N, C-alpha and C positions, 0 to 999 in steps of 0.2 A: 852193798849198794843194792837198791830195789830193782828187779828186772821189769823192763817195760814190754808188755806184750804186743805183738805185731797186729795190725788191723784185721779184724775177722777172726783172730785166734782166740780160743777159749781155754786152751791148755796152758797151764802156768800163769793164768791171770790172777792178779791179786784182787780178792773179793772183800768188800767191806764187811765188818762184823755184822752178824745178824742182830736186828733190833730186839732188844729185850722186851719181855712182856711188861706192859705198864708204862713203857716209855711214851712220851708225848711228842717226841722229836720226829720230825718228817725225814724219812730217808733221803740221803743226799743224791745217791746215784739213780733213784727211780723218778722218772718224769711223771707229771700229773697225768691221771687217767682222763682221757677224752671220751665224752659220750657219743654214741653213734649219731651221725648227722650234724654234730656240733662243729662250727668253725670258729669257735672262741669268740663269737659275736662280732667278727670282723669280715667284710667283704671288700675286696680291693679289685679295681679295674685299672687298665693302663691309662696313663694320663695322655690327653690329646693336646694338640697344638693350641686349640682355642681356650679361652678363659673357662676354667672349670666351674661347674655349678655344684655346690655342696648340698648333698642330700643326706640327711641323717636317718639311718636305718633304725627301726624300732629296737629298743633294748631287749635282749634275750631275757626270758624269765629266770629269776634266781631261785634255785632249789636248795633248800638248806638240808644238809646231811649231818646227822649227828655222828660223832666219832664213837665207835664202839671199841672198847678195850679189847685187845687180843686180835685186832684186824689190821691189815697193812694198807687199807684203802681210806683215803680222806677225800671228802667231796671237794671237787674243783671249784674254785672261786671264779665267778664271771669277771672277765676283764672289760675294761671300758671299750666301747665300740667306737670305731673309727668312721668318719664320713665316707659316703659312696659318691664317686665322682662320675657324672654322666655328661657327655659332650652334647651341647645344643645342636639342633638341626641347622645345617648351613645351606642357604639358598644359593643356588649357582647363579651367578650374575651373567646376564645375557647382554652382549655388546649392543650398544645403541644402534650401530649400523645394521645389525641383523634384524633388530626390531623394525627399523624403517623399511627394510626390504620386505618383510612380511606384511606390513601395513599397506604398502604400495601394491603388492600382489593381491591382497584381499580386495582392495578397492577396484583394480582392474577387472578381477573376476566378477565382482558384483555388477559392474557396469556392463560386461559382456552378457551376464545372465539376463539382465533387464532387456537388452537389445534382442537377444535370442527369443525371449518370451514374446516381445512385441512383433517380431518377424514371423514367428510360428503361430501367433494368435492363440496362445495357450496361457494358462495361469502362470504367474512368475514362479510360484513355488515348485512347479513341475520341471523347471529347468534350473537346477542349482549346481551343487557339487558333483552330482551324478548326471551323466549325459541322457537326455530324454530319448527313450526307445520308441521311435516312430513305428517300427515294424511290429512291435508287440502291441502297441496301442491300436494299430490298424487291424490287426488280427482279432483282438478282443471286440472292437467295435463291429467287425464283419460278422463275428460269431453271434453277437447279440441281434443284429439285423436279420441274419438268417433264421435265428430262432423265432423272432417275432413274425417274420414273413411265413415260416412254416406253420406257426400256430394260426395265422390268419387264413391261409390257404385251406388248412384242415377244417377250421370252423366254417368257411364259406362253402366248402365242398359238402360238409355234413348238412348245412342249411338248404343248399340246392337239392341235394338228394332227398331230403325230407319233403321238400315241396313237390318234387317230381313224383315221389312215391305216393304222396297224398292225391295228386291228380290222376296218377295212372291206376290206382286201385279203386278209385270211386267212379261211379257211372257218370257220363256226361249229363249236363242239364238238358232237360227236354223242353221243347216249345210246343204249345198246344194251339198255336194260332192256325186254324184251318178255315177261317172265314173267307167266303168267296172262292173256295177251292173245292173242286170235285175230283175225286179219285178216278172217276170214269173218263176224265178229260186228259189223263196222263198218257203221253205218247200218241195221241190222236193226230197231232199236227206233224205232217210229213213234208212241209214246204221247206225249200232251200232258204237258208239264212244268208243274206248278202254280206259280203266282207265289211262293208261300211257299218253294219250293225254291230260287229265286234269293235271296231275302232271308236265308235261313238258311245259305246256302252261304258257307264260310270257307276261306281259304288263308293262307299265310304273308304278312306284311306287304308284302314286296317283290314278290310274284308277282301276275299279273293274275287278278282275281276275276270281272269281268263286262265284257261288251262291249255298247255302245249305239250303234246307227245309227238316228237318228231318221227319216231319209228312207225307210228300209226297214221301219220299225217293229220293229227288232231290239232285244231286251233279253235277253241270254242268259248263261248260266254259261260260264266259260272253264275248260275241263278240261286238266290237264297231260297232254301226249302225248309219246311216245317214238318209236322207229322199229321197224318190223317186221323179221322175220328176213330178208326180201328187200331191206332197206335202204330200203323206202318209209316215208314219215312216217305215223304212225298218224292215224286220224280217229275222232271220237267214235262211240260206239255208238248214241246217240240223235240222231236227225236235227235236233233243236232245240237241241243243244248246240254249242258251238264248242270247238276244241282249240288250246292253245298248245304249240308245239314247244319242249320244254325244252333243246334244243340251240342255240336262238336266245337273244337278249338278253332281259333282264327290262325291264319298262316304265321308261322314263326313261333307260335307258343308251344309250351310243353304239353305234350299230349298228341292225339291223332285228329287230324282234320279229315272229315269224311265227305266224299264226292261220288254221286251215282250218276247213271245215265243209261239211255236205251240202247240195246243191241240191234233192235229193229222196230219197225212199226208194222202196220197191217200189210204193207206192200213194199217196203224198202228197208234196206239196212240203216241202222242208226249210228250214232256217234261211237259207240263202244262195241261195234260188231266184231272186232279182232282183238278185244282186250286180253282174251286168253292166250294170245300168242306172245305176250310179253315174257321176257326172261329175266332171271336175277341179274342185276347190274345194269339193266336198261335205265335211261334217264328221262325225266320229264321236269316241267316247270310250272309254277303257279305264279301269276302276276297279281300283285295287290293293287288296291284302288289308288295308291300313291305312285304306281309305276315300278315299285321294287319287285324283282323277280327272285324267287326262292327255288333252289334246285333240289331234286329228290332222285333217289336211286332205289330200284326195286330190290326187295330182299326176299319176297316169297310171293308165289302165285299158286292159287288153289281153286278147284271147282268142287262145290259142296252141294248135296242135295238140299232142296228147299226146307225140308223138315229138320235138317241138322244145322242150319244156320244159327250161330250164336251171336246175335247182334251186340251183346255187351262186349264180346271179344273183338268184334269187327270195329267197334268204336274206340278201341284201345291200341296203342303202338305195339307192334310185334317184337317179342323177345325183349332184349335190353335197349331197344330204341327209345329215345326220349321224345323226339320231335318227328312226327310222321304224317304221311298222307296215304290214306287207304281209299281205294276205288272198288266199286261193286257194280255189276250188271247182271242181266238175266241170260240164261242159255239153257239148252236142252229142249224138251218137248213142251208144247203149249198145253195147258190145262184149261179147257173151256169153262168149267164151272167155276174155277178160281180166277179165271181171266189173267193167268200168268203162267211163267214157265217153271219147270220143275227143278231146276238147278240154278245156282248162283256162282259166278266168277268173281273172286276176291283178290285183289292185288295189294300187297303191303309194301310200303316204301319207307325210307328214312331220309330226313333232311340232311344234305351234305354241303 
């Protein structure tokens, strides 16, 4: 009896006789040789519950191998390919009840969105699936407004400063109207001026009409002055009047308004006899022809020798002041030849 080998055992196994050379028979016990990567032309997938769709895979190329005598390898013959089964995509069915709920919810949401848009007075597209952020919108709008306002203020400030600088750095206009005026008549009239003369005195609405300095007890008319033929600024004929140089600015304008007056006449003290006693911070007023009163505050008082008086500086605001009133009068010793005093008192103020 022939012995049967146990599985996995090689000892005592009965081997088939070796194939003789030149034999064309294929060995029975040796399986066909499989080429690397070959699946015998068949791909199989698990069958699904749905009706299969048959897909035919392309046939594997057939490679012919000639049998060489004396070798034990015979080319494998390609086997017929089997169809590949792929299950079709299955759409999940949504219950009609769920669809109806979604439709109703969308309709209610759309109606609410339209109502909110109408109530908030904003475009409908801004109130949709996302809640309209009022706080964020307000902050953005506020930032834009602040930016525009800042730009406008910067531009306006630059324009104002440019105009002021132009006025402050240029000499005031000069008036040469000296007709009917004699320099020798200035300060000759020492007669008292009645109070009714001030109350009844009128000028154009934009011009200075009266000057008030409470500390000095001054309440005087402001007479329009020009320049003399020797280019000196005219002074009032009466020692109790003040004179506004019409080459300087009008009240309230950017620049310096210049008013002068007499400290004395030949026999009496004049309107500005104590002008040098004013201190920084003292107040005064200028009344315009339309009745408006402008307030001024003293910023500097100085006494300067006549030879050192710089009229260009006197006709400009002091320091960084933009709107000013500057006053000047005579003081010191009388110069008979020049018919004037040897010093000048200058008071610089700013409009407040």
